[in-house]
N, C-alpha and C positions, 0 to 999 in steps of 0.2 A: 146280389152284390152289395156289400156294405162299405161305403166310402166315408171316413171321418172328415168332418168339416171344421171342428174346433171343440174345445171343452168349455164348460160354463163356469169354471172356477178360476178367477184371476189370481195373479201373483202380486207381491209388493215390489218386486224388483224389475229392473230392465235387464232382460236376459242377454247380456252383451256377448257371452261366449256362444250361445245358440245362434244369435244373429251373425257372429263372426264365422262360425262353421258353415252356415248356409251361404254366406257371401263367398267363402273360399271355394265351396263346391261349385257355385255358379261361375265364378271366375275361371276355375280350372276347366269347366266344361267349355267355356268360350275359347280357352287355349287349345283344347282338343279339336274343336271345330276349325280353328285357324291352322293348326299344324298337321291335321289329318290323322288317318288311322294308324300310321306307323308310330306316332307318339303314344297313342293309347296302348298299342300292343307292347311297346317298349317298357311301359311303367305299370301295366297290369301285373297281377301276381299269378305266376304259373307254378303249380305244386312241384313239378319235376325240377325246376330251376332252384327252388328254395331247398329242397331235400338234397340236391346234388351240388349246390353251390356253384352252378355253371349257367351262364346266360345262353339261351337259344336265340341266335341273332338273325335267323332267316326262316322263311316259311318251311313247314315240315309236311311231307306227304305221308299219310297213314292209310292202312288198310290195303288189301289186295285189289288189283284191277278186276272189274266185274264184267264178264261178257253179257251182252243183252241184245235183243232184236228190236230194231226200230224201223219205221217206214223210210224207204229211200226217197229223199226229196226230189230226185231227178227222174223218178219212175212214176208216171201218171196212173199206173195200175195199182199203186199202193203196195207194191212188193216190199217185204221186210228183208233187211240185211243184218248181218251179225256185226256188231261193233263192240268195242271194249270201253266201258265207262272209266273215266279217269279216277285216280285215287283221290281221297279227300285231302284237302290242303288246310292245315292249321296255320293261321297267320302268326308270325312273330317278327320282332325287329330288335336290333341291338339297343341295349340300355347303357346309360352312362353311370349307373350306380350298381352296387353289389346286389345279387338276387334277393337277399334277405330284406333289403330296404323296400322292396316292392310290397312287402306286407303293410307298409305305411302308405305308400303312394297310391296303392290300388283303392283305398277307401275314400279317395277324393276324385275318382274317375267314374264316369257313367257311360252306359251304352247308348244313350239317346235322350231326347228331351223328356219323354214320358217317364223313363227310368229316374231321371233327375228330379222332376217335379213331384213324382209320387213319394220319393224318399224325403225330400225337403218339406213336403206337406206334413208328413208324420212327425218330423223333427220339430217343426214350428208349433205343432199342437201340444206335444208332450214335453219338449225340451225345457221350457221356462219353469214348469213346476219342479222338475228334477234338479235343474240348476239352482233353484231357490233353496232346496234342501241341502245340497252338497256344497254350495258355494262355487264360484267360478273356477278356481284352480282344480279342485278335486273333481268337479264335473267334467272338465276337459280330460283329466287323466282317466276317468272311468269311461268316457266316450272312446278314447283311443284303445283302452284295454279291451273293451267289448268288440271293437273292430278287429283287433288282433286275434282275440279268442275265436271269432267267427271264421277268419281266414285259416287259422290253425286247425279248427274242426274240419273244415273242408279238405285241407291238405291231409289230415290224418285218415280220412276216408278213402282218399285216392292219391297217395304220395307220388306215384309215377305218372300222374296225368299231365299232359302237355296242353290242356285247355286253359287259356288265360281267364282269370276271374277278376272282377272289378265291381265297385259300388260301395256305397255307405250303408247298405242294408244291415250288415252284421252289427255295426256300431249303433245304429238307430234302433235295432231290435233290442239291444241291451238297455237303452234308455227307456224303451217301451216296457221292458220287463220290470225295471225299477218302478216305473209309474204305476203299473197295475198292482204291484205289491203294496205300495204306499197309499194309493188312491183308488181302490177297487170300485167304490160307489160314486166316484166323480161322474157327473153326467156329461155325455159327449153328444154333440149335434152331428148326425150322420145322414148321408143320403142312402136310403134303403130302397134299392131299385129306383123308383121314380119319386119316392116320397121322402121329404126331410122330416126326421123325427129325432127323439132323444133316447139314448141307451146308456146304461152304466158302462164304465171302462172295463169291468171284468168280462162283459160280453164282447165288446168291440175288440179290445186288445188281447184279452185272454183267449178269445175264440181264434184270433189270428195266430197266436203262438201255438195253440193246439193244432191248428190246420198245418202249420209248418212242420210240426213233429210227424203228423200223419203222412203228409206228402213226402217228407224226407225219408221216412221208413220205406215208403213204397218205391222210391227212386234209388234206394241205397245200392242196389246191385248194378246200376248204370252210372254211378258216380264217376266222373272223370272221363267218361267215354264220349260224351257229346256236350254241346253247349246247352244253356238253359238256366233255370233258376237254381241258385246255390242254396238249397234248403238247409243244409247243415250249417252254413255260415249264419243263417238266421237263428237257428236253434242254439248254436254255440254262443252267439252274442246275447241272446235272450237269457240263457242260463247264467251267464256271467253277470248280467244286469240284475237278475233276481238274487243272486248271491250277495252282491253289493247292497241291494235294498234290505236284505235281512240283517246285514251288519249295521246299517244305519237306521233301522226301523224305529227305534225309540226317538231318535232325532226328528224323523219325519212326523211321528205322532205328536210330539211336543209342539212342533211348529204349526201343524194343522190345527191343534186345539187352541193355540195362541191366536192364530189368525181368525178362527171362527168366533172366539170370544170378543176380539177387538172389532170385528166388522159386522157381527150378527149373521154372517153367511155360514153355510154348512157345506160339507163335501157334496151335497146334492145340488148345489147351485144357490143363486140368490133367493132371498125370501120372497114369497108371493105378496106383492103390494096390495092385493085385494083381499088377503086373508083377514 
C-alpha cells in the first residue's frame, strides 16, 4: 500500500481555490450527514437519468427473485426450507434539479468519511502546484471539466445503468494527471506499508493512474451492474488532466525554472544543508 502524505516542493501562492474546494466538499458532506441518504441519492449522478433526461424518484427493484434453501429457525433439527430471496433494491430519491445537473452536484458528494478524506488528501497534496501554474480561475475550470469528463466516461461505458455514482475522484484524478506531467520528478513523502519514505511523483501518481486503467479494463464487463469503484471516472478525469497539462506544458516548465532559479530549490526538493 502506498499512501501519499505530501510533496517536498512548496509553492509561492496561497492556493485559495484548492482550499475552497476542500471546504466545499467537507461542508457538503456535513449536509449529507444531516439530511440523510435520500439527499445523497437525489443529487448523485445516475447514468440512466442523464441519458434519458428523466428522474428516478423512488427505489427500484432489479433482478429476478432467487429461490434458495436456508435453515428453518423454528426447527431445532436444522431442517432446511425453500425460500425466495428478495430482489436487489437500488435506492433513489426525487431531485429538485434536472438530471443533467447531477453531473455537477455528484462531484461534491461522498459515500463516507474515508471516501472524503482520501480524496481531499490527494487534492491537498497536488492541488496547490497545479493551481499555481494555471491560476485560480483556469484551475477551477479544469477541475470541473475533469470531473465532468470522469462522469461522462462512466456513463459512456454503461449508459443504462441505474447505479448512482458520486465523488470528487474524477476531478482530482485530472489534477493528479496534470501534476505528474508537469512535475514527474517531484519528491513525495509516502507511507509505504509501515515505512515513511520518499518517492518521485511519476511512481506514486503515475502508478496510481496505470492501476486505474488496469482495474477499469478488468471490470469493464461489469460496469453499471453493481456498486463499487468507478474506475472509468478516474481514467476519464486523468486523461483530461493530462491533455490540459500538455497544452500548458511550456508555461509549467517556465514557472518551474523561474522558481528554481529564485529559490535554489529544484524539483527534487530543497537542497541538502549538509552538502
